C-alpha positions in Angstrom: -37.5 -6.2 50.1 -35.8 -3.2 50.9 -36.7 0.1 48.9 -33.8 1.7 46.9 -32.5 4.9 48.1 -33.7 7.9 45.8 -31.1 9.8 46.9 -28.6 7.1 46.3 -26.1 7.6 43.3 -27.4 5.4 40.3 -24.4 4.4 37.7 -24.8 4.7 34.3 -23.0 2.6 31.2 -22.0 2.8 28.0 -19.6 1.1 25.6 -19.2 -0.4 22.0 -19.6 -3.6 20.1 -19.9 -4.5 16.7 -18.2 -1.9 14.2 -19.9 -3.2 10.8 -20.0 0.4 10.0 -16.1 0.7 9.7 -13.9 3.6 10.5 -15.2 7.2 9.8 -12.8 10.0 10.3 -14.9 12.4 8.0 -17.0 13.3 11.2 -16.8 14.3 14.8 -16.6 11.1 17.1 -19.7 13.0 18.8 -22.0 12.2 15.5 -20.7 8.7 14.5 -23.2 5.9 14.5 -22.7 3.5 17.4 -21.5 0.9 14.9 -18.6 3.1 13.7 -15.0 3.9 14.8 -13.3 7.2 15.0 -10.3 6.0 14.0 -8.3 2.9 12.9 -4.7 2.1 12.3 -3.8 -1.4 11.3 -7.3 -2.8 12.2 -10.0 -4.5 10.2 -13.5 -4.9 10.8 -14.2 -7.9 8.9 -16.8 -10.3 10.5 -18.2 -7.1 12.6 -15.3 -6.8 15.4 -11.9 -4.8 15.5 -8.7 -7.3 14.8 -5.3 -6.9 13.4 -5.4 -5.7 9.7 -4.1 -8.8 7.2 -0.3 -9.7 7.7 2.7 -8.9 5.5 5.4 -11.6 4.7 8.6 -10.7 3.2 9.5 -12.9 0.4 12.9 -14.2 -0.1 14.2 -13.3 -3.9 16.5 -16.1 -5.2 19.2 -14.2 -7.6 21.2 -17.5 -8.2 24.2 -16.0 -6.5 24.4 -13.7 -8.8 25.6 -10.6 -7.2 25.6 -8.1 -10.2 21.9 -9.3 -11.0 21.1 -8.6 -7.3 22.8 -5.0 -7.1 20.6 -4.1 -10.2 17.6 -5.2 -8.7 17.9 -3.8 -5.3 19.6 -0.6 -5.9 18.2 1.2 -8.8 15.2 3.2 -9.4 11.7 1.6 -9.3 9.9 2.5 -12.0 6.8 -0.1 -12.9 5.2 -3.1 -12.9 2.8 -5.9 -13.9 1.5 -9.2 -13.6 2.6 -11.9 -16.4 0.1 -14.8 -17.2 2.1 -16.9 -19.9 0.5 -19.7 -22.1 2.1 -22.3 -20.3 4.2 -22.6 -17.3 4.2 -20.6 -14.0 3.0 -17.4 -13.6 5.4 -14.1 -13.0 5.9 -10.8 -11.8 7.4 -8.3 -14.2 9.2 -5.0 -12.8 11.1 -2.3 -14.4 14.3 -1.1 -12.3 16.8 1.5 -13.3 15.9 1.0 -17.1 16.3 -2.9 -16.6 13.3 -5.2 -16.8 13.4 -8.2 -14.7 11.1 -11.2 -14.4 9.9 -12.7 -11.0 9.0 -16.3 -11.4 6.5 -17.3 -8.6 5.9 -20.9 -7.5 4.6 -21.2 -4.1 7.4 -19.8 -1.8 10.1 -19.4 -4.2 10.9 -16.2 -6.1 13.3 -16.6 -8.8 14.6 -13.5 -10.6 16.0 -13.0 -14.0 17.1 -10.3 -16.2 14.6 -10.3 -19.4 16.1 -6.8 -20.6 16.7 -7.0 -24.5 20.1 -7.7 -25.1 22.9 -6.8 -27.7 26.3 -8.3 -28.3 29.6 -7.8 -29.7 32.9 -10.1 -30.3 36.3 -9.3 -28.9 39.0 -9.4 -31.6 42.2 -9.2 -29.4 43.1 -11.7 -26.7 43.2 -10.4 -23.1 43.9 -11.7 -19.9 41.4 -11.7 -17.0 42.5 -8.5 -14.1 42.3 -9.1 -10.3 39.3 -8.8 -9.0 37.9 -5.2 -9.2 40.9 -4.3 -11.7 40.4 -3.3 -15.3 41.4 -4.3 -18.9 41.3 -2.9 -22.4 39.3 -5.0 -24.7 39.3 -4.6 -28.7 35.7 -5.6 -29.7 34.2 -5.2 -33.2 31.7 -2.4 -32.8 31.3 -0.1 -29.2 27.6 0.7 -30.7 24.9 1.0 -27.8 27.7 0.4 -25.3 27.6 2.5 -22.3 29.6 3.6 -19.2 28.2 1.9 -16.2 26.4 -1.2 -18.3 27.1 -4.5 -17.0 28.2 -6.9 -19.4 28.8 -10.9 -19.4 31.9 -12.3 -21.2 31.6 -16.1 -20.8 29.3 -15.9 -18.2 31.2 -13.9 -16.2 29.9 -10.3 -15.1 32.2 -7.1 -15.7 31.2 -3.4 -15.7 32.3 -0.9 -18.5 34.3 2.1 -17.1 34.9 3.8 -20.3 34.0 3.3 -24.1 36.5 4.4 -26.9 34.6 4.3 -30.5 34.7 2.6 -32.5 36.1 -0.5 -30.9 37.7 -0.4 -27.7 36.2 -0.5 -24.2 37.3 -0.7 -20.6 35.8 -3.1 -18.5 36.2 -3.8 -14.4 36.4 -7.5 -13.2 33.3 -8.4 -11.2 33.6 -12.3 -10.4 35.8 -13.6 -13.5 38.9 -15.8 -12.4 42.1 -13.4 -12.7 44.8 -14.5 -15.0 42.6 -16.8 -17.4 43.1 -15.8 -21.1 40.2 -15.0 -23.0 40.6 -15.9 -26.8 39.3 -13.6 -29.6 36.0 -14.1 -30.8 34.8 -14.3 -27.2 31.0 -13.0 -27.0 30.5 -9.8 -24.9 26.9 -9.7 -24.1 25.1 -6.7 -22.7 21.8 -5.3 -22.0 19.9 -2.8 -24.2 18.3 -1.0 -21.2 16.1 2.1 -21.0 17.2 5.1 -19.6 17.9 5.0 -15.8 16.4 8.2 -15.2 12.9 7.7 -16.4 10.8 7.9 -13.4 8.0 5.5 -14.9 7.3 2.4 -17.1 3.9 1.2 -17.8 3.1 -2.4 -19.0 0.3 -4.4 -19.9 -0.4 -7.5 -21.4 -1.9 -8.7 -24.6 -2.4 -12.1 -25.5 0.9 -13.9 -24.9 2.9 -10.7 -25.0 3.9 -8.4 -22.5 4.7 -4.7 -23.5 6.7 -1.9 -21.4 6.7 1.6 -22.3 8.7 4.5 -20.6 7.4 7.5 -22.5 10.5 7.9 -24.5 12.2 4.3 -25.7 10.9 2.1 -28.0 8.4 -0.6 -26.7 9.8 -3.6 -25.1 8.2 -6.9 -26.0 8.3 -9.9 -23.8 7.1 -13.1 -24.7 7.2 -15.3 -22.0 10.8 -16.5 -22.8 12.7 -13.4 -24.0 12.5 -9.6 -24.8 12.9 -7.8 -28.1 12.5 -3.9 -28.5 10.0 -3.2 -31.2 11.4 -1.7 -34.6 8.7 1.2 -34.3 7.0 2.9 -37.1 10.7 2.6 -39.0 9.7 -1.0 -39.6 7.7 -2.4 -42.5 5.2 -3.7 -41.5 5.5 -1.2 -38.4 5.3 -2.4 -34.7 4.0 -0.9 -32.0 5.7 2.5 -31.3 6.9 4.3 -28.4 4.4 5.3 -25.9 3.2 5.3 -22.2 0.1 3.2 -20.4 -1.8 1.2 -22.7 -4.5 -1.4 -22.6 -5.4 -4.7 -24.7 -9.1 -4.3 -25.6 -11.4 -5.8 -28.3 -8.2 -7.8 -29.9 -6.4 -4.4 -30.2 -3.5 -3.1 -28.5 -4.0 0.6 -27.6 -1.5 2.7 -26.2 -0.6 6.4 -25.5 2.1 8.4 -27.6 4.8 10.0 -25.7 2.9 13.2 -26.2 0.5 12.2 -23.7 -2.6 13.7 -25.5 -3.2 11.3 -28.2 -3.7 7.4 -28.3 -3.7 4.8 -31.3 -4.8 1.3 -31.8 -2.6 -1.7 -33.1 -3.6 -4.4 -35.8 -6.8 -6.9 -35.2 -5.6 -9.8 -33.6 -5.8 -13.0 -35.9 -5.5 -10.5 -38.9 -3.3 -10.5 -42.1 0.0 -8.9 -40.4 -0.1 -12.1 -38.2 2.5 -14.6 -39.0 1.6 -18.5 -39.7 4.0 -19.7 -36.8 1.7 -17.8 -34.1 -1.8 -18.4 -36.2 -1.6 -14.7 -36.5 -1.9 -14.2 -32.8 0.9 -11.5 -33.0 -0.9 -9.2 -35.6 -1.5 -7.3 -32.2 2.1 -6.3 -32.3 2.0 -4.2 -35.4 -0.1 -0.8 -36.5 -0.8 -1.4 -40.0 -4.5 -1.0 -39.7 -5.3 2.1 -37.8 -5.3 4.5 -41.2 -8.9 3.5 -41.6 -10.2 6.2 -39.1 -11.3 9.0 -41.2 -9.6 11.6 -39.0 -6.2 10.1 -39.3 -4.5 7.6 -37.4 -4.4 8.5 -33.8 -7.4 9.1 -31.4 -7.3 12.3 -29.1 -8.8 13.7 -26.3 -9.6 17.5 -26.4 -6.2 19.7 -25.2 -8.4 21.5 -22.4 -8.8 18.1 -20.9 -5.0 17.7 -20.0 -2.7 14.7 -20.4 -3.8 11.2 -20.3 -3.2 9.6 -17.0 -4.9 6.2 -17.3 -6.3 3.6 -20.0 -8.6 0.9 -18.5 -11.7 -0.9 -20.3 -14.7 -1.8 -18.2 -16.8 -4.7 -17.8 -20.3 -5.3 -19.8 -22.3 -8.2 -19.2 -24.3 -9.9 -21.8 -22.2 -8.5 -24.8 -20.1 -10.9 -27.1 -16.9 -9.9 -25.6 -18.0 -8.9 -22.4 -15.8 -5.7 -22.8 -17.6 -2.1 -22.6 -16.2 1.3 -23.4 -11.9 1.8 -23.5 -12.0 4.2 -20.4 -9.5 7.1 -21.5 -8.8 9.4 -18.3 -6.9 12.6 -17.8 -6.8 14.5 -14.4 -10.0 16.4 -15.3 -12.1 14.2 -17.4 -13.0 10.5 -18.6 -13.8 9.8 -22.0 -15.2 6.5 -23.1 -14.2 5.1 -26.6 -16.7 2.8 -28.0 -15.0 1.8 -31.1 -16.2 -1.1 -32.6 -13.9 -4.3 -32.6 -13.9 -4.3 -36.4 -11.4 -1.4 -37.2 -12.4 -1.5 -40.7 -15.8 0.0 -39.3 -13.7 3.1 -38.4 -13.5 4.4 -41.9 -16.9 5.4 -41.7 -16.4 7.4 -38.2 -16.7 11.2 -38.5 -15.6 11.7 -35.0 -13.2 10.2 -33.1 -15.4 7.8 -31.5 -15.1 9.5 -27.9 -18.0 10.4 -25.2 -17.4 12.1 -21.9 -17.9 9.4 -19.4 -17.2 11.3 -15.9 -17.2 15.5 -16.0 -14.6 16.3 -13.7 -12.5 14.5 -11.3 -10.8 12.1 -13.3 -8.0 9.7 -12.4 -4.6 10.2 -11.5 -3.0 7.4 -12.2 -2.6 4.1 -14.4 -1.8 1.9 -11.3 -4.8 3.3 -9.2 -7.3 2.8 -11.8 -8.6 -0.9 -11.5 -12.0 -2.9 -12.0 -13.9 -3.8 -8.8 -16.3 -6.1 -10.0 -18.8 -4.5 -12.7 -17.3 -0.9 -11.6 -14.2 0.7 -12.1 -12.5 2.6 -9.0 -9.9 5.1 -9.3 -7.7 7.7 -7.2 -8.9 11.3 -8.2 -7.2 14.5 -7.3 -9.9 14.5 -4.4 -9.5 11.3 -3.1 -11.3 7.9 -4.3 -13.9 7.5 -7.0 -16.1 5.3 -8.8 -17.1 5.4 -12.4 -20.3 4.2 -12.0 -21.6 6.2 -9.1 -20.0 9.5 -10.3 -22.1 9.1 -13.7 -24.9 8.1 -11.2 -24.6 11.1 -9.3 -23.6 13.3 -12.1 -26.2 16.0 -12.0 -26.5 15.7 -8.0 -24.7 17.7 -5.2 -23.8 14.3 -4.1 -21.2 13.8 -6.7 -18.6 13.7 -4.0 -15.6 11.0 -3.7 -16.1 8.1 -1.6 -13.3 8.6 0.7 -14.2 11.3 3.4 -14.1 9.0 5.9 -10.3 8.7 5.6 -9.8 12.2 3.9 -7.5 12.8 7.0 -4.7 10.9 5.2 -5.6 11.4 1.6 -5.7 15.2 1.5 -2.2 15.2 2.8 -1.0 13.5 -0.4 1.3 15.5 -2.5 -0.9 16.2 -5.7 2.5 16.3 -7.7 3.2 12.6 -6.6 -0.5 10.9 -7.3 0.7 9.2 -10.4 2.5 7.0 -8.7 -0.4 6.1 -6.3 -1.3 2.0 -6.9 -3.9 0.0 -5.8 -5.3 -3.5 -5.5 -8.9 -5.2 -5.4 -7.7 -8.2 -3.1 -9.6 -10.5 -0.7 -12.6 -8.5 -1.3 -10.9 -5.8 -0.4 -9.6 -2.3 -1.9 -6.2 -1.4 -0.9 -4.4 2.0 -2.0 -1.3 3.7 -1.1 -0.9 6.9 0.5 1.4 9.4 2.0 4.0 9.2 -1.0 7.9 10.1 0.0 10.0 10.9 -3.4 13.5 9.5 -3.5 16.1 8.4 -6.1 15.1 4.8 -5.8 11.5 5.8 -6.7 8.4 7.3 -4.9 7.4 5.2 -1.8 4.0 5.6 0.5 3.8 5.3 4.2 0.9 3.9 4.3 -2.2 2.2 2.7 -6.0 2.9 3.4 -8.5 0.0 3.0 -12.1 -0.5 2.0 -13.6 -3.7 3.2 -16.2 -5.1 1.0 -16.8 -8.2 3.1 -18.2 -6.6 6.5 -21.0 -9.2 7.0 -22.3 -10.9 4.1 -24.4 -14.2 3.8 -27.5 -15.5 1.6 -30.0 -13.2 3.7 -28.3 -10.0 2.8 -25.3 -7.7 2.8 -24.0 -4.7 4.9 -22.5 -1.8 2.8 -18.4 -1.6 2.3 -16.7 0.1 5.3 -13.3 2.0 5.5 -10.9 0.2 7.7 -8.6 3.6 8.1 -4.3 3.3 7.8 -2.6 0.2 7.4 1.0 0.6 7.7 3.9 -2.1 7.1 6.4 -1.8 4.2 7.2 1.0 2.4 5.4 0.3 -0.5 6.3 1.4 -3.9 3.7 -0.2 -5.9 0.9 -2.8 -5.3 -0.3 -5.6 -7.6 -1.8 -8.9 -7.6 -2.5 -12.2 -9.8 -3.3 -15.6 -10.1 -0.3 -18.0 -9.4 -1.5 -21.7 -9.6 -5.0 -21.2 -9.6 -4.6 -18.9 -6.1 -5.1 -14.9 -6.1 -2.2 -13.4 -4.2 -0.8 -10.1 -3.8 2.4 -8.3 -3.3 4.1 -4.9 -2.8 7.3 -4.1 -3.9 8.9 -1.7 -1.3 11.9 0.4 -0.4 13.9 -0.3 2.8 15.1 3.0 3.8 17.2 1.3 6.2 19.7 -0.5 3.6 18.5 1.6 0.5 17.4 -1.3 -1.3 14.1 -2.5 -2.8 12.6 -5.6 -1.5 9.3 -7.7 -2.0 6.7 -8.2 0.3 3.3 -10.6 0.0 0.3 -9.4 1.7 -1.6 -12.3 3.0 -5.4 -13.0 2.8 -7.5 -12.4 5.9 -8.1 -16.3 6.4 -4.6 -17.5 7.5 -3.0 -19.4 10.3 -0.1 -17.0 10.6 -0.5 -14.3 13.6 2.6 -11.9 13.1 4.2 -9.8 9.9 7.3 -11.4 9.0 10.3 -9.2 7.7 13.0 -12.0 8.6 11.2 -12.4 11.9 7.9 -12.5 13.5 6.7 -9.4 14.6 3.3 -8.8 16.5 1.0 -6.4 14.6 0.6 -3.0 16.8 -2.9 -2.0 16.1 -5.1 0.6 17.6 -8.6 2.2 17.3 -10.9 5.1 18.6 -14.5 5.1 19.7 -17.4 7.4 18.9 -17.9 9.9 21.9 -19.7 7.8 24.6 -22.4 9.0 27.0 -23.3 11.3 24.3 -26.7 13.0 25.0 -28.4 16.4 23.6 -27.1 19.5 25.4 -30.1 19.8 27.4 -30.2 16.4 29.1 -26.3 16.1 29.5 -24.9 15.1 32.8 -21.2 15.8 34.4 -20.0 12.1 34.9 -17.1 10.6 36.9 -15.7 7.3 35.3 -15.7 4.9 37.9 -14.5 1.5 36.0 -14.9 -0.5 32.9 -14.3 -4.1 31.3 -13.2 -5.3 28.1 -14.1 -8.5 26.2 -12.0 -10.2 23.5 -11.4 -13.6 21.9 -9.2 -15.4 19.5 -6.5 -14.3 22.0 -3.2 -16.1 20.3 0.3 -15.8 22.0 1.3 -12.8 23.9 -1.0 -9.9 23.5 -0.6 -6.5 25.4 -3.5 -4.5 25.5 -3.5 -0.5 26.6 -6.5 1.4 27.4 -6.6 5.2 27.2 -9.8 7.9 27.4 -10.2 11.6 26.1 -12.5 13.7 28.1 -14.7 16.1 26.4 -12.5 16.4 23.3 -9.5 17.3 25.3 -6.3 17.4 22.7 -4.3 14.5 24.3 -5.4 10.7 25.5 -5.2 10.3 29.0 -3.5 6.5 30.2 -6.1 4.3 31.9 -4.4 1.1 32.1 -2.3 -1.4 30.5 -2.0 -5.3 31.0 -0.6 -8.5 28.9 -2.6 -11.8 28.7 -1.2 -15.0 26.7 -2.7 -17.9 24.9 0.0 -20.8 24.5 0.6 -21.8 21.0 3.3 -24.5 21.2 3.7 -26.9 23.6 7.4 -27.2 22.8 10.5 -25.3 21.2 9.1 -25.7 17.4 13.0 -25.5 16.7 13.8 -28.5 18.8 11.4 -30.9 18.7 13.2 -33.6 20.9 12.3 -31.7 24.0 8.6 -32.8 23.2 7.1 -35.3 26.0 3.3 -34.4 25.1 2.1 -32.5 22.2 -0.8 -30.5 23.1 -3.7 -29.1 20.7 -4.1 -25.7 22.2 -7.0 -23.4 21.1 -7.6 -19.8 21.1 -8.3 -17.9 24.4 -11.3 -15.6 25.1 -12.0 -13.1 27.8 -15.9 -12.5 28.5 -15.1 -9.6 30.7 -11.8 -8.4 32.1 -11.9 -5.4 34.6 -10.0 -2.3 33.7 -10.2 -0.9 37.4 -10.9 2.7 38.5 -8.9 5.2 36.1 -6.4 7.7 38.0 -7.5 11.1 39.7 -4.9 13.3 37.8 -5.9 16.9 37.3 -6.8 19.1 34.3 -4.9 22.2 35.2 -6.6 24.5 32.7 -10.2 23.1 33.1 -9.5 23.0 37.0 -10.9 19.2 37.5 -10.3 15.7 37.3 -9.6 14.2 33.9 -12.0 11.6 35.0 -15.1 14.0 35.0 -16.7 14.5 31.9 -20.0 15.0 29.4 -18.3 12.2 27.1 -15.7 10.2 26.9 -13.7 8.7 23.5 -12.0 5.4 24.2 -8.9 4.4 22.2 -7.4 0.8 22.4 -4.2 0.1 21.6 -2.9 -3.7 21.1 0.0 -5.6 20.4 -0.5 -9.0 19.1 -3.5 -11.1 18.0 -6.7 -11.2 19.2 -10.4 -9.8 18.5 -12.0 -7.3 20.6 -15.8 -7.8 21.1 -16.7 -4.8 23.2 -16.2 -2.5 26.1 -18.5 -1.5 28.7 -17.7 1.7 30.7 -18.9 3.0 34.2 -19.7 5.9 35.4 -21.3 7.9 38.2 -23.5 11.3 37.8 -21.8 14.2 39.7 -24.0 16.1 41.8 -23.4 19.5 40.6 -26.0 22.3 40.0 -25.9 23.7 36.5 -24.1 26.6 35.3 -21.4 26.6 38.2 -17.6 26.8 37.9 -15.5 23.5 38.4 -15.0 22.8 42.1 -11.5 22.1 41.2 -8.8 19.3 41.6 -7.7 17.3 44.8 -4.0 18.0 43.7 -4.2 21.6 42.0 -0.4 22.2 42.9 0.9 19.4 40.3 0.5 18.7 36.9 0.3 15.3 35.8 2.9 14.4 32.8 2.6 11.1 30.8 5.8 9.8 29.4 5.4 7.2 26.9 9.1 5.8 25.8 9.1 4.0 22.0 10.0 0.5 22.1 9.3 0.3 25.8 6.8 -1.8 27.6 7.0 0.2 30.9 5.0 3.3 31.3 6.2 6.4 33.5 4.4 8.9 35.6 5.5 12.4 36.8 4.5 15.0 38.8 5.8 18.1 37.6 6.2 21.2 39.6 5.3 24.3 37.5 8.2 26.4 36.8 10.6 26.5 33.7 13.7 24.5 34.4 12.7 23.1 37.8 13.9 19.4 38.0 11.4 16.9 38.7 11.2 13.4 39.8 9.9 10.4 37.7 8.9 7.4 39.3 8.7 4.2 37.2 5.4 2.4 38.8 7.3 -0.3 40.3 8.9 2.2 42.3 12.2 0.6 42.1 14.2 3.4 39.9 13.9 7.1 39.9 15.7 9.7 38.0 15.9 13.6 37.1 14.5 15.4 34.3 14.2 18.7 33.4 10.9 20.9 33.0 11.2 21.1 29.3 12.2 17.8 28.8 8.8 16.6 30.7 6.9 19.1 29.1 8.3 17.7 25.6 7.6 14.0 26.7 4.3 14.9 27.6 3.4 15.5 23.8 4.7 12.0 23.2 1.7 9.7 23.1 2.5 7.2 20.2 4.0 3.7 20.1 5.0 4.6 16.6 4.8 7.8 15.0 4.4 6.1 11.4 0.9 4.7 12.6 -0.3 8.1 13.2 -1.2 7.2 16.6 -1.5 9.1 19.9 0.0 12.4 18.8 -0.7 15.5 20.9 -1.4 18.7 18.5 
């Protein structure tokens, strides 16, 4: 057997495989564990390997052909939302838009929309003739009270829009869809909606028993019973009903809500108590507030003025208790207070304080919508990131009392603090999903991305790994996230803003376990996803060696449909990513056109494909003009994998040869020192372009497509600008040189 030549170059290898540690952007890639990723966009690590995030599917809203209803829903200002669970019948989503309240009844893949805003009515006192479509007519009515310009009204089930109001008994209305020339008799009913102001930027909702409550901080509370809505009579009624306020919660048999001042809150009557009606078996007692005077210090609870305005109100779980409900958590941006008032409000009269105790010093919650229960804990968006009530209390006296989101602080730190009250989050499919990068518009505050924690990396009866961040999700411009059980199936949704059409839409976030492989926005769209590795070949500085990258291979499985890979590398913390190779693979999904089964001769049962190893080939020998060395020579290297389509990446292996070079010597130089390599990656194009750009301002250069079939010229300025574009989609924060 021949002996190995001791002078021969021995290749070295490094790579990655399982990534159960998730994404960690809070540390340098050189310091990450080998089970962590430096960045992830639209990627999940559930199951231990990178694969595309859960899918989005657009919901087709059914307005019943009512163009006015559709216009009010799609073009107003998004204000708030809630999931509604009725005593009987299908579950629904409730949403406030432009002052109106809409119900979306969800049954499988049908989403029927109706306007449930409280309504009022008057009658016509003089016969009138319907004008032409778009024409106006003067209508004499009993009273114009509560009728305003711009308000939609219904006359004999036909839509009109009020264009002028002349108190006390005349309006002018534009015909939207009534039949011109018809006569409308005396006594015709004019139905109008008692909407909240369209200018209010936020509406908060919660459910108690079968009633849902909607507050905008100004108007009297709207109460929805599953069939219709009424407006609370407030404190002016006898007995007084729930009064105007902000956010609220149903806790220990009472409604609790924040008053319009934002500093005080109060409780309603006890369920099944004397203020309720016989018809509801006194369940509706919770709609009244006649019993809160038992509190020795007055009818309202309050937080210290120095704590700031109340921003969230949630109760936490407590095991082995009669109600399973722990203290009501009342949060401001600075503090969180626990209200442990007894369920029996007759005991409040013995209280000598406001029954509040501090649950969390500093770093309170910023948003009702982003304060949610996660098993027995309460997670919430704080001014400095994501926090947990339990972990915060545990680490209260420790310097380790820090947010849980250092791994994605790259995104969260860019959020506008003045817009954090619009942040929303859900705990769905064993994930925490939260909005980020808010943008304020006249249609509401939408978010350009989401960040997600996977609580189910790998878990089984033998053990469980800790939760892991998955980086950034992109997709619809999310106005708000919400979830609920529909037909005993938990489902998650996002109200979104379509910036192209300036309309509000609804999307469903699908769970991980689904047979679908593409997003659907009216058509199937493959997910574009990417991830970056920790630094390969890292060694203590006294042991590191100069390496030359020679080859690599990648492994994948669960390949379904057309999938395109693009591999890039970054040597020694170079500011930009350098393309290595691009290739496509395909796994057939169907044996025939699914839209026309007549042409099928044989049905085949296709299976997802796999690639145990796929060679990447030798990287290009391009030059780094600043360091005066080839890009492929380095001490450490980071790898970026971009994928379009559905598959799971099982790992990657990179081969390098040590470069025989004495220590403390300058680089030996490039083979092509006279040229600067410029990489051009055009958005929405599958072709890659490479140019050798001669140094010199304004000098034309030749850009050659790799196939060699086409050439064109660009200026040096254009070439320099294009060299900075290394992104398939700038919204994903991917591949931008800085």
